C-alpha angles and dihedrals in degrees: 000000000000114000122237120274113264110235121185110246129182118238131199096214135026132191104207132152123187090204092064091051096055109087116241091237096048113131093232092053089055093046095045091071090066101043112099113162099169094107092048091056090054092051091051095049095090090057094061126077119241092226136046134052116336113259129223111289107263091212089059091053093048092049090050090051090050089054091049096050096039093051100035098249099154101178119074090205090056091043091058091050092048094049089049092054106030117083094202091053091049090050092051091048093048090236102133121204097300100036115127118240113223121243117263091243089066090071093055093048093050094041093058092040128028099008094052097040091051094040085233099163091053088052090049091055092048091048091055091045091051088055090051089053092047090052091054097247095125115071095180093210103098127029133181128203133198143142133223131199116245118191114244124229090258129113110238091209092059096055119121128214111272092229089064092056128210117324115251092248092060098107099131125133090257091054091052091050089051091055090048093057100043090109095040114117091220094052130012097011096045091100137002090224109100118222118253094236135021129203117231089205094054112007095178091062109100123233105232140167095188094128091062096240129078113342118245143174114270150157126216123240107209119200130191109193138183110238097218097075102353092254112169105242096182141356132201134181118220141160115280099266133103097237090058091051091056089050090050091050091056092047093050094049092050093044094050088053094049098043103035106015092241115163109182118203094208140020123206121203145138127265092277086079093042100092116131093245093051093047090048090051091051097047105034102032104027104027092228124145109239108227086179134123109250116243101228130162097169095109111108123219099196095080096258125121116284125214090263089065090065116081117222117220106208099192094050095033093228138119123232118211125218088266092055098252122139127246116199136186134219091216094245113140117226141184106014095006091256100083133084123199120220112200132194123220116266089223089058096045100046098065095032113123089215095056093105089058095040113038110350094162099039133063092233139008124257124195120195119215125188118228084233094054091114089062090046091052089050091053091049092051091049091048090057093049128087089247089057091052090051091051091052089055093046091049088071088074090076091050089053089053090055091048089051090048093055103034105033102027089035095225095142089121129032120242096195125063135223130033091289092051090052091049092050093051095046093048092051093045093049091048089050092050092050091049091051089049091052091050091050098047099039108050125208111260109240117218112253116242115259 
């Protein structure tokens, strides 16, 4: 039997509840349990005038941004349209049926004003992290660190040669931010090597060909995660270069200790964090076990003995060569001030039958040793152990987070420009990933049937 035709009819009264129309298993219903913005409102209070017309509720804007980054809605124009039409989004934003959605330009005004001056988005990330810690999802024993390149909102074909400098008309906000971070260790001062090209639209974005294909302008998203449940413990935006990533790793470790009293026993990472200076900082200054591949280029390819063929005698502070002769040091540091040279005696090397395989072009053999070599040896020993193999497997969790960031949250290219824009996007994305993790691990309790 055909049902009756549905004809729109006006009604005087409606009984309608948004809460009943949001499914029990909806992602936003799961996330809503962990979103508490009361403290953020208090921090923003000094940035609002006591008189004048009431502004848009900051909690509404933050909740809308959480929706956008959790569900991969990259455009704020589209986000406003979706919140206007979607009942679940209205419920999450506490808008009701007749609540007015703010204009997309409101986000830009607040981002460059109150949000940035109060460091609100950083506080939002830390608020979510604090909830993760309170729920017992952060063990604090083992951390992992890594960085991933995120394309900047800059056209590679419009880049100019760095030697030519910025054009005179480059007076945008991104250009001013670039000038402000020229001496910053995570950006302009990360390396003395200038990039080949620079983008007039976003000069702080680094020209890089690290992916092996066409070079592009990019920033690096640096994550420090807890290995128990892959919760992001800290996040930092830097220029797309390895030295800046090492600087970010140190900052994140120190900041997690200051803000949340987290003292990891071990840190997992790839060889990019395996420099002698970094390993020395972890072992001697922080007391952290380096589950990190050692960055070592001492192996020779010409058939002569490498440094690994010389045995170090710790009690006597000498090296012994394959022929059994002793190499000693005067204790004078050379090169970068962090290297000691151990030299053999010329009278031992000249008649040695192994000289052709050791130092055929020099009168005697020299072996460099970093002052952080003890930390490097410790990292090598850990890498050969079963615990080191386990850490290498667990380190993949951070790579999975970056894959989720780019494929599911669709943050494979930045929408905002400048160092501050990159920081804002990375803070929001990390907060969204932690919220999704909370919602996944801690299920919503369903009411038991009467």
